[in-house]
C-alpha positions, 0 to 999 in steps of 0.5 A, a space after each residue: 708153484 709158489 712158496 713152500 707153505 703154499 704147496 699142499 702135499 698128500 703123503 701115502 704111506 706111514 712106515 719108516 720112510 714116510 714117517 721121517 719124510 713127513 716130519 721133515 716136510 712139516 719142519 721145512 714148512 710144507 703143508 701136509 694135508 693128509 696121510 694115507 695108510 692101509 691101516 687107520 691106526 698107522 695113518 692116524 699115528 703119523 697124521 697126528 704128528 704132522 697136523 694132518 688128516 688120516 685115511 685108510 681108504 684111497 677113495 677118501 684121498 683129498 683131490 686138493 693136493 699139489 703133490 702126492 708122494 707115494 712112500 709105499 712098498 714097491 709091489 703096492 704101487 701098481 694097484 694104487 697108482 691108477 686110483 691115486 693119479 686120477 685125483 688131480 690132473 694138475 698135481 705132481 705124483 712121485 714115488 720114493 722107490 729106489 728100483 722102480 722106474 719113473 715110467 710106472 706113471 706113464 698113461 696115468 698122470 701128466 706130471 710125475 717123477 721120483 723122489 728117492 732119499 738115499 738112506 735107511 730109515 726107522 720110525 724110532 729115529 726120524 732122520 735129519 734130511 739135511 745130509 741125505 742125498 735126494 735123487 730126483 727125476 721128473 717127467 717134464 720141466 714142471 714136475 722136475 722143478 716142483 720135486 727139486 724145490 721140495 728136495 732142496 728145502 729138505 736136503 743140501 745134497 740134491 741130484 738129478 738122476 735117471 731111473 737107470 742110474 738110480 737102480 744101480 745106486 739102489 743095488 749099491 745101497 743093498 750091498 753097502 747097507 742091507 748086506 752089511 747089516 746081515 753080517 752084523 746079525 751073523 756076528 751077533 749070533 756068533 757071539 750069543 752062542 758063547 754068551 758074549 755081548 755084541 757091544 764088544 764089536 761096536 768100536 770096531 764097527 764104528 771105526 770100520 765105517 769111519 775108515 771109508 770116509 778117509 780111504 777107498 773101501 779097497 784100501 780099508 780092507 783088512 783081515 785074513 782073507 786079504 792075505 789068504 791066511 788059510 790056517 786062520 780061515 780054516 780055524 774060523 770055519 771050524 767054529 761055524 756049524 751051519 753049512 750055508 753060513 760056512 759057505 758064505 764065509 768062504 765066498 766072501 773071503 774069496 771075493 775079498 782076496 780077489 778084490 784086494 789083488 786086482 
């Protein structure tokens, strides 16, 4: 498709992922023509950072792009794709979802694929894409080559991955990120009830995360559930008033003990 600066991109989305992705594309030298969002203000906010035009109307999307990257909510894709994919029959269309299969584009576009950056994003902290695994899938050689070129310009860790494997990776990411963050929230609420500060746990959290760079998660596991210290566990559960939270403690403890002894 030519040099990086010659690849014209329309970015659909202005949320957490789209913001980091758009900034990374601009910094890598890509030409981000336009940003779409359901709200004009969100589109304009990101477009201003990228030197792009903004629109909140699908009917106003540019038909001149080489690549259309859809960083939208999963449930928005079905309604958006038919309108977007008819813009340019020669372009490559790609979504960024972890659990949506590539075949969502079938019958709508000739060139399409998936560009899935495996990371948690927030607008407040644009990510350095260099170390983010980018999982790529293409419907044909042309689509794959274009998406690989973009990914390799952003990241040092680019992998061709099937839709089936990507769904498993996304599930693992939910366990390793979203569910872990839920535990942080529960820990925070536990401390707040006694007027204690969540910052007390930050060194522990940092070391726990660092350990799995050196050890397997199974080897890194510690705590009363590993040894099934029921006296300690019962004392801790007595501090939990919420029945669902107490049951979660029991289920997670049982799973920790089971995995530690298999």
